[in-house]
VEXDREN-2710 file (C-alpha; in Angstrom, 1 decimal):
% VEXDREN-2710
k/r/px/py/pz
1/MET/32.2/-0.5/20.3
2/PRO/28.5/-0.2/19.2
3/HIS/27.2/-3.5/18.0
4/TYR/24.1/-3.6/15.8
5/ARG/22.2/-6.7/14.8
6/ALA/21.4/-6.9/11.1
7/CYS/17.7/-7.2/10.1
8/SER/18.1/-7.8/6.4
9/GLN/14.9/-6.6/4.7
10/LEU/13.7/-7.0/1.2
11/VAL/11.2/-4.3/1.7
12/LEU/11.0/-1.2/-0.4
13/ASP/11.5/-2.7/-3.8
14/ARG/9.0/-5.2/-3.1
15/THR/6.6/-5.2/-6.0
16/LEU/7.4/-7.1/-9.2
17/LEU/5.2/-5.2/-11.5
18/SER/6.9/-1.8/-11.9
19/PHE/6.5/0.2/-15.1
20/SER/6.8/3.6/-16.7
21/CYS/3.9/6.0/-16.3
22/THR/2.0/6.8/-19.5
23/HIS/0.1/10.0/-20.0
24/ILE/-3.2/10.0/-18.1
25/HIS/-5.3/13.0/-18.7
26/LEU/-7.7/13.4/-15.8
27/LEU/-11.0/14.9/-16.8
28/ARG/-13.1/17.3/-14.8
29/CYS/-16.6/18.4/-15.3
30/ALA/-16.7/21.9/-16.6
31/ALA/-19.4/22.8/-14.1
32/ILE/-17.1/22.3/-11.1
33/LYS/-16.2/25.6/-9.5
34/ASN/-13.7/26.5/-6.8
35/ILE/-15.7/28.1/-4.0
36/ALA/-13.4/30.5/-2.2
37/ARG/-13.1/30.6/1.5
38/PRO/-15.6/33.2/2.8
39/HIS/-14.3/35.5/5.5
40/SER/-15.9/34.6/8.8
41/SER/-15.3/35.4/12.5
42/LYS/-16.1/31.9/13.4
43/ALA/-12.9/30.0/14.0
44/VAL/-13.5/26.3/13.7
45/GLN/-10.0/25.0/13.0
46/HIS/-6.6/25.4/14.4
47/PRO/-4.6/27.5/11.9
48/CYS/-2.3/24.6/11.0
49/ASP/-5.3/22.5/10.2
50/VAL/-6.4/25.1/7.7
51/GLU/-3.0/25.2/6.1
52/SER/-2.9/21.4/5.8
53/HIS/-6.3/21.5/4.1
54/LEU/-5.2/24.3/1.7
55/ARG/-2.1/22.3/0.7
56/VAL/-4.3/19.2/0.1
57/THR/-6.6/21.2/-2.1
58/GLU/-3.8/22.9/-4.0
59/ASN/-2.1/19.5/-4.6
60/LEU/-5.3/18.1/-6.0
61/ARG/-5.8/21.2/-8.2
62/ARG/-2.3/20.8/-9.6
63/HIS/-2.9/17.1/-10.1
64/LEU/-6.2/17.6/-12.0
65/SER/-4.6/20.2/-14.4
66/ALA/-1.9/18.0/-15.7
67/SER/-1.0/14.5/-16.8
68/GLY/-0.8/12.5/-13.6
69/ILE/-1.4/9.4/-11.6
70/ILE/-4.5/7.7/-10.3
71/THR/-6.3/10.5/-8.5
72/ASN/-7.2/8.2/-5.5
73/ILE/-3.5/7.7/-4.9
74/CYS/-2.8/11.4/-5.1
75/ILE/-5.6/12.1/-2.5
76/VAL/-4.7/9.4/0.0
77/ASP/-0.9/10.1/-0.2
78/THR/-1.5/13.9/0.3
79/LEU/-3.9/13.4/3.2
80/ARG/-1.4/11.1/5.0
81/LYS/1.4/13.6/4.6
82/GLU/-0.6/16.6/5.6
83/TYR/-2.3/14.9/8.6
84/PRO/0.5/12.7/10.1
85/ASN/-1.4/12.5/13.4
86/HIS/-4.5/11.0/11.8
87/THR/-5.3/7.7/10.3
88/VAL/-6.7/7.8/6.8
89/THR/-9.4/5.3/5.8
90/GLN/-10.7/5.3/2.2
91/THR/-14.1/4.0/1.6
92/PRO/-16.6/4.2/-1.3
93/LYS/-19.4/6.7/-1.1
94/SER/-21.8/3.8/-1.2
95/THR/-20.6/2.8/2.3
96/GLY/-23.0/5.5/3.4
97/ILE/-20.9/7.6/5.8
98/LEU/-23.1/10.6/5.2
99/GLU/-26.3/8.6/5.1
100/LEU/-25.8/8.0/8.8
101/VAL/-26.4/11.8/9.2
102/LYS/-29.8/11.5/7.5
103/ALA/-30.6/8.6/9.8
104/GLY/-29.8/10.7/12.8
105/GLN/-26.9/8.5/13.9
106/ALA/-24.2/11.1/13.2
107/SER/-23.7/14.8/12.3
108/ALA/-21.8/16.3/9.5
109/THR/-21.3/19.9/8.5
110/LEU/-19.6/21.0/5.2
111/ASP/-16.5/23.0/6.3
112/THR/-17.1/26.2/4.3
113/GLU/-14.3/28.0/6.2
114/VAL/-11.9/26.4/3.8
115/ASP/-11.7/25.9/0.0
116/PHE/-13.9/23.3/-1.6
117/TYR/-15.1/22.3/-5.0
118/ALA/-18.8/22.1/-5.6
119/THR/-21.6/22.7/-8.1
120/ARG/-24.9/24.3/-7.1
121/VAL/-27.7/22.1/-8.2
122/PHE/-31.5/22.5/-7.9
123/LYS/-33.1/19.8/-5.7
124/GLN/-36.7/19.3/-6.5
125/ALA/-39.1/19.1/-3.6
126/ASP/-40.4/15.7/-2.6
127/ASP/-43.8/14.8/-3.9
128/GLN/-45.3/15.3/-0.4
129/ALA/-43.5/18.5/0.3
130/LYS/-45.2/21.9/-0.2
131/ASP/-42.1/23.9/-0.9
132/ALA/-40.8/24.5/-4.4
133/GLY/-37.4/23.0/-4.0
134/HIS/-34.1/24.7/-3.4
135/LEU/-30.5/25.0/-4.5
136/ARG/-27.9/22.9/-2.8
137/TYR/-24.2/22.1/-3.0
138/LYS/-23.2/19.0/-4.9
139/VAL/-19.7/18.5/-3.4
140/GLU/-17.0/17.3/-5.7
141/PHE/-14.2/17.8/-3.2
142/GLY/-14.6/19.2/0.3
143/ARG/-14.2/18.5/4.0
144/TYR/-16.9/17.7/6.5
145/ASN/-16.7/18.1/10.3
146/TYR/-18.1/14.8/11.3
147/ARG/-19.2/13.5/14.7
148/TRP/-20.1/9.9/15.3
149/ASN/-20.3/7.9/18.5
150/ASP/-19.2/10.9/20.6
151/GLN/-16.0/11.2/18.6
152/ASP/-14.9/13.8/16.1
153/PHE/-13.5/13.2/12.6
154/TRP/-12.9/14.9/9.3
155/VAL/-14.5/13.3/6.3
156/TYR/-13.2/14.3/2.8
157/ALA/-15.7/13.8/0.0
158/ALA/-14.3/13.4/-3.5
159/GLU/-16.0/12.8/-6.8
160/TYR/-14.1/12.9/-10.0
161/TRP/-13.5/11.5/-13.5
162/GLU/-10.6/9.1/-13.3
163/ALA/-8.4/8.1/-16.1
164/TYR/-10.1/6.2/-18.9
165/GLY/-13.5/7.5/-18.2
166/SER/-14.4/6.0/-14.7
167/TRP/-16.5/8.1/-12.4
168/VAL/-15.2/7.7/-8.8
169/GLN/-17.0/8.6/-5.6
170/ASN/-15.0/8.1/-2.4
171/HIS/-14.9/9.3/1.2
172/TYR/-11.7/9.6/3.2
173/ILE/-12.1/9.4/6.9
174/LEU/-9.5/11.1/9.1
175/GLY/-9.5/10.2/12.8
176/PRO/-6.9/11.1/15.4
177/ARG/-4.6/8.1/16.1
178/SER/-5.4/8.4/19.8
179/GLN/-9.0/7.3/19.0
180/GLY/-7.8/4.1/17.6
181/ASP/-9.5/2.2/14.8
182/VAL/-13.2/3.1/15.4
183/ILE/-14.5/3.2/11.8
184/ASN/-14.6/0.1/9.6
185/GLY/-14.0/0.7/6.0
186/GLN/-11.9/-0.4/3.0
187/SER/-8.6/1.0/4.0
188/GLN/-6.5/1.8/0.9
189/VAL/-3.3/3.6/1.7
190/ALA/-1.5/5.1/-1.2
191/ASP/1.9/3.8/-0.5
192/LYS/0.5/0.3/-0.4
193/LEU/-1.4/0.5/-3.6
194/ASN/1.6/1.2/-5.8
195/VAL/3.1/-1.6/-7.9
196/THR/6.4/0.3/-8.2
197/GLY/9.4/0.3/-6.0
198/ALA/12.8/1.6/-5.0
199/SER/14.9/0.5/-2.1
200/LEU/15.3/4.1/-0.8
201/TYR/11.6/5.0/-1.0
202/PRO/10.8/5.7/2.6
203/ASP/7.0/5.8/2.4
204/TRP/6.8/2.1/1.8
205/PHE/8.0/1.1/5.3
206/PRO/5.0/0.3/7.5
207/LYS/5.6/2.1/10.7
208/TRP/5.4/-1.0/12.8
209/SER/8.3/-2.5/10.9
210/LEU/10.5/0.5/11.7
211/ASP/9.4/0.5/15.3
212/TYR/10.2/-3.2/15.5
213/CYS/13.7/-2.7/14.2
214/HIS/14.3/0.3/16.4
215/GLN/13.0/-1.6/19.4
216/HIS/15.7/-4.2/18.9
217/SER/18.5/-2.0/17.5
218/ALA/18.3/-3.6/14.1
219/MET/20.1/-2.6/11.0
220/ILE/17.9/-2.5/7.9
221/VAL/19.5/-3.6/4.6
222/THR/17.6/-3.2/1.4
223/GLY/18.4/-3.7/-2.2
224/ASP/17.0/-2.9/-5.7
225/TYR/16.4/-5.7/-8.2
226/ARG/15.5/-5.8/-11.9
227/LEU/11.8/-5.2/-12.6
228/MET/9.2/-6.6/-14.9
229/PRO/8.4/-6.5/-17.8
230/GLU/11.9/-5.5/-18.9
231/SER/13.2/-8.4/-16.9
232/THR/11.9/-11.8/-15.9
233/GLY/11.4/-13.7/-12.6
234/SER/14.6/-15.6/-13.2
235/ASP/16.5/-12.2/-13.5
236/ILE/14.9/-11.1/-10.2
237/MET/15.9/-14.3/-8.4
238/GLU/19.4/-13.9/-9.6
239/ASP/19.5/-10.4/-8.2
240/ILE/18.2/-11.7/-4.8
241/SER/20.9/-14.3/-4.7
242/ASP/23.5/-11.6/-5.4
243/PHE/22.0/-9.4/-2.7
244/TRP/22.5/-12.1/0.0
245/THR/26.0/-12.8/-1.2
246/TRP/26.8/-9.1/-0.8
247/VAL/25.2/-9.1/2.7
248/ARG/27.6/-11.8/3.8
249/GLU/30.7/-10.6/2.0
250/GLY/30.3/-7.0/1.1
251/LEU/28.3/-5.5/3.9
252/PRO/31.1/-6.0/6.6
253/ARG/33.6/-4.2/4.3
254/HIS/31.1/-1.5/3.5
255/LEU/30.4/-0.8/7.2
256/ALA/34.1/-0.8/8.0
257/GLU/34.7/1.9/5.4
258/ALA/31.5/4.0/5.7
259/ARG/30.7/3.6/9.4
260/PRO/33.8/2.5/11.4
261/GLY/32.8/1.1/14.8
262/ILE/29.5/-0.3/13.6
263/GLU/29.2/-4.0/12.9
264/ALA/26.4/-6.2/11.5
265/ASP/25.7/-9.3/13.5
266/LEU/25.3/-11.7/10.6
267/GLY/24.4/-14.5/13.0
268/LYS/21.1/-12.8/13.7
269/VAL/19.4/-12.1/10.4
270/ILE/15.7/-12.1/9.5
271/ALA/14.1/-11.4/6.1
272/TYR/11.1/-9.2/5.8
273/GLY/9.0/-8.0/2.9
274/ASP/5.5/-7.2/1.8
275/SER/3.6/-7.9/-1.4
276/ALA/6.2/-9.1/-3.9
277/GLY/8.8/-8.4/-1.3
278/GLY/7.1/-10.9/0.9
279/THR/7.4/-13.5/-1.8
280/LEU/11.1/-12.8/-2.1
281/ALA/11.6/-12.9/1.7
282/ILE/10.1/-16.4/1.8
283/GLN/12.2/-17.4/-1.2
284/SER/15.3/-16.1/0.6
285/GLY/14.5/-18.2/3.6
286/LEU/14.2/-21.3/1.5
287/ILE/17.2/-20.9/-0.8
288/GLN/19.8/-19.4/1.6
289/PRO/22.0/-21.8/3.6
290/PRO/20.0/-23.5/6.4
291/GLY/20.2/-21.5/9.6
292/PHE/21.4/-18.2/8.0
293/VAL/17.9/-16.6/7.9
294/LYS/16.5/-17.1/11.4
295/ALA/12.9/-16.2/10.5
296/VAL/10.9/-14.6/7.8
297/ILE/8.1/-12.0/8.0
298/ALA/6.0/-11.9/4.8
299/ALA/3.1/-9.5/4.5
300/TYR/0.4/-10.3/1.9
301/PRO/2.9/-12.3/-0.3
302/GLY/2.1/-13.5/-3.8
303/LEU/2.2/-17.3/-3.6
304/ALA/0.0/-18.5/-6.4
305/THR/1.4/-20.9/-9.0
306/VAL/-1.3/-20.5/-11.6
307/ALA/-2.1/-17.6/-13.8
308/ALA/-4.6/-15.2/-12.2
309/LYS/-7.9/-14.8/-14.0
310/PRO/-8.5/-11.5/-15.7
311/THR/-10.3/-9.1/-13.3
312/THR/-11.3/-5.5/-13.1
313/SER/-11.4/-5.5/-9.3
314/VAL/-7.8/-4.6/-8.3
315/LEU/-7.7/-2.2/-5.4
316/GLY/-10.7/-0.3/-6.7
317/ALA/-8.6/1.1/-9.6
318/PRO/-10.3/1.9/-13.0
319/THR/-10.0/-0.6/-15.8
320/ILE/-7.0/0.1/-18.0
321/PRO/-7.5/-0.6/-21.7
322/PRO/-5.3/-3.5/-23.0
323/SER/-3.9/-1.1/-25.6
324/VAL/-2.0/0.8/-22.9
325/LEU/0.0/-2.3/-22.1
326/GLU/0.5/-3.3/-25.7
327/GLU/1.8/0.2/-26.6
328/PHE/4.2/0.1/-23.7
329/LEU/5.6/-3.3/-24.7
330/ARG/6.1/-2.2/-28.2
331/SER/8.0/0.9/-27.0
332/MET/10.4/-1.0/-24.7
333/GLU/14.1/-0.7/-25.6
334/PRO/15.7/-4.2/-26.1
335/GLY/18.0/-5.0/-23.2
336/LYS/16.9/-2.0/-21.1
337/ILE/17.2/-2.7/-17.4
338/VAL/14.9/-0.9/-14.9
339/SER/15.6/-1.6/-11.2
340/SER/13.7/1.2/-9.4
341/ALA/10.8/3.6/-9.8
342/ASP/9.4/5.9/-7.2
343/PRO/5.7/5.4/-6.8
344/PRO/3.4/6.2/-8.3
345/ALA/5.4/6.0/-11.6
346/ARG/4.5/3.2/-14.0
347/MET/1.2/2.4/-12.4
348/PRO/-1.1/2.0/-15.4
349/ILE/1.0/-0.7/-16.9
350/ALA/1.1/-2.6/-13.7
351/LEU/-2.6/-2.4/-13.3
352/SER/-3.1/-3.5/-16.8
353/ILE/-1.0/-6.7/-16.3
354/ALA/-2.9/-7.5/-13.1
355/GLN/-6.3/-6.8/-14.6
356/GLN/-5.5/-9.0/-17.7
357/GLY/-4.1/-11.8/-15.6
358/ARG/-0.8/-11.7/-17.5
359/LYS/1.7/-11.8/-14.7
360/LEU/3.1/-15.3/-15.4
361/GLU/3.7/-14.3/-19.0
362/PHE/6.4/-11.9/-17.8
363/TRP/7.4/-13.6/-14.5
364/GLY/7.9/-17.1/-16.0
365/GLU/6.8/-20.6/-15.1
366/ASP/10.1/-22.2/-13.9
367/GLU/9.2/-24.0/-10.7
368/ARG/12.2/-22.5/-8.9
369/LEU/10.3/-19.1/-9.0
370/PHE/7.5/-20.3/-6.8
371/PRO/7.9/-20.8/-3.0
372/VAL/5.2/-23.5/-2.9
373/LYS/7.3/-25.5/-5.4
374/VAL/10.7/-24.7/-3.8
375/LEU/9.1/-25.9/-0.5
376/GLN/8.9/-29.4/-1.9
377/THR/12.7/-29.5/-2.6
378/VAL/14.2/-28.4/0.7
379/ASP/14.8/-30.3/3.9
380/GLU/14.9/-27.3/6.2
381/MET/13.2/-23.9/6.4
382/PRO/13.1/-21.0/8.8
383/PHE/9.9/-20.0/10.7
384/VAL/7.6/-17.9/8.6
385/LEU/5.1/-15.3/9.9
386/VAL/2.6/-14.5/7.2
387/LEU/0.3/-11.5/7.5
388/HIS/-2.6/-11.1/5.0
389/GLY/-5.8/-9.1/4.6
390/LYS/-8.9/-11.2/4.1
391/GLY/-10.3/-8.8/1.5
392/ASP/-7.1/-8.4/-0.5
393/THR/-8.0/-7.8/-4.2
394/SER/-4.4/-7.5/-5.4
395/VAL/-3.0/-10.7/-3.9
396/PRO/-5.8/-13.0/-2.8
397/VAL/-5.3/-14.6/0.6
398/GLU/-6.0/-18.1/-0.7
399/GLY/-2.3/-18.3/-1.8
400/SER/-1.1/-17.7/1.8
401/VAL/-3.6/-20.2/3.1
402/ARG/-2.4/-22.9/0.7
403/PHE/1.3/-22.2/1.5
404/ALA/0.6/-22.4/5.3
405/GLU/-1.1/-25.8/4.8
406/LEU/1.8/-27.1/2.7
407/VAL/4.4/-26.0/5.3
408/ARG/2.4/-27.6/8.2
409/ARG/2.1/-30.8/6.2
410/ARG/5.8/-31.0/5.4
411/PHE/7.5/-29.4/8.4
412/GLY/4.9/-29.3/11.2
413/VAL/2.7/-26.6/12.7
414/GLY/5.6/-24.9/14.4
415/LYS/7.1/-23.6/11.2
416/VAL/4.4/-21.1/10.1
417/ASP/2.0/-18.7/11.7
418/LEU/-0.6/-17.3/9.3
419/ARG/-2.5/-14.3/10.6
420/ILE/-5.5/-13.2/8.5
421/ARG/-6.9/-9.8/9.3
422/PRO/-9.8/-7.7/7.9
423/GLY/-8.7/-5.4/5.1
424/GLU/-7.2/-4.8/1.7
425/HIS/-3.7/-5.1/0.3
426/GLY/-1.6/-3.1/2.7
427/PHE/-4.0/-3.5/5.6
428/ASP/-1.1/-3.1/8.1
429/ALA/-0.2/0.4/7.2
430/GLU/-1.6/1.8/10.4
431/ALA/-0.8/-1.3/12.6
432/ARG/1.0/-0.8/15.9
433/LEU/3.3/-3.1/17.8
434/ASP/1.0/-3.1/20.7
435/MET/-1.9/-4.6/18.7
436/PRO/-2.4/-8.2/20.1
437/TRP/-2.5/-9.9/16.8
438/LEU/0.8/-8.4/15.7
439/LYS/2.5/-8.5/19.1
440/GLU/1.8/-12.2/19.4
441/GLY/2.9/-13.0/15.8
442/LEU/6.2/-11.1/16.3
443/GLY/6.9/-12.9/19.6
444/ARG/8.0/-16.1/18.0
445/VAL/10.1/-14.2/15.4
446/THR/11.9/-12.3/18.1
447/GLU/12.6/-15.4/20.0
448/LEU/14.2/-17.2/17.0
449/TRP/15.9/-14.1/15.8
450/LEU/17.6/-12.9/19.0
451/GLY/17.4/-15.9/21.2
END
């Protein structure tokens, strides 16, 4: 009889700020033109690469011609899907990727074999130059063949008006996975930027977590919970408690009916989640019966106990006018329950709450809602592995640092392992199990989980 260990994960529905998408009309400059692909005998791409690029361009064209989501999310999400064998690193234009070319440290050629958006602008001659100037392309969206440090990349350049009047200039660097992480930049992966969630949304599983579960024949169990602002933190914690009751009592019956011959080893359970799901995974470890949850993996969890200060710097997103949130709150139906939303739905409201520092207003201030407070009331806790990006603008790393200090003070150094890495919220999207920092961190989890 096949026997599967149960790796219970609060993973996909992991963000607490999930809201309904409002109309966002993305503005384009009237001067932007689509430059059609010229016919050329020069074959510079594999045909499937051209097809991938055409789908990326067409998806952007559809996005810009309708009410839609944050354009940056659209671009990153599309690139990841169309180039599955490449890593995608998003970085502001100001990082100077193309400036390296002017400095002679790299080469870049605009790929005119494929569609691109551009305007032709007149560039005046430098004061010391004798020519009269010339026309050049000002690329709004296009792909460059880029070579740096003897390695080849694609660099997508994108400049556009984002919702609410923000002018955005980004570069998206595509490098074959076999080349490893050779370019440093602010990695912002779309499925990690969303503050929405649904338990069956597959793109929100970091690949390493799937590989880890597959490596150990683990069963992944996820569950939806009520979302803010329609519901409160207390509602959510009630759902989490019900989830674990179902795991112990309902899951065995469900498997017996739906998958005869497969059993869940409920003596070997870990809790995993990232972002808000990381918070709930830690809460699960603290409030479930001692010993039931063998270990917890929490990636960039929200662990602050005080209201965040208003900020416009959240994942590089544009500033959302406060009126957007107020209008949404006025339109909410009394008693309505929302428990799932596929990203990128409901993004503007989530960003607005974060930017205005109003999370606690909807989450609540009951001490039982905060792991650092619950920590003071328990006599036992499972081992917790915390992964956090040093440059996280959505959930600052200071909360994880303070949590780790409190755990060590109360339960000793062996109960927590905090691993801080460079990067933004969702920094682990391209992480692999063979990376030393992750492999070492998971070693203790595996030992406690499987013995």
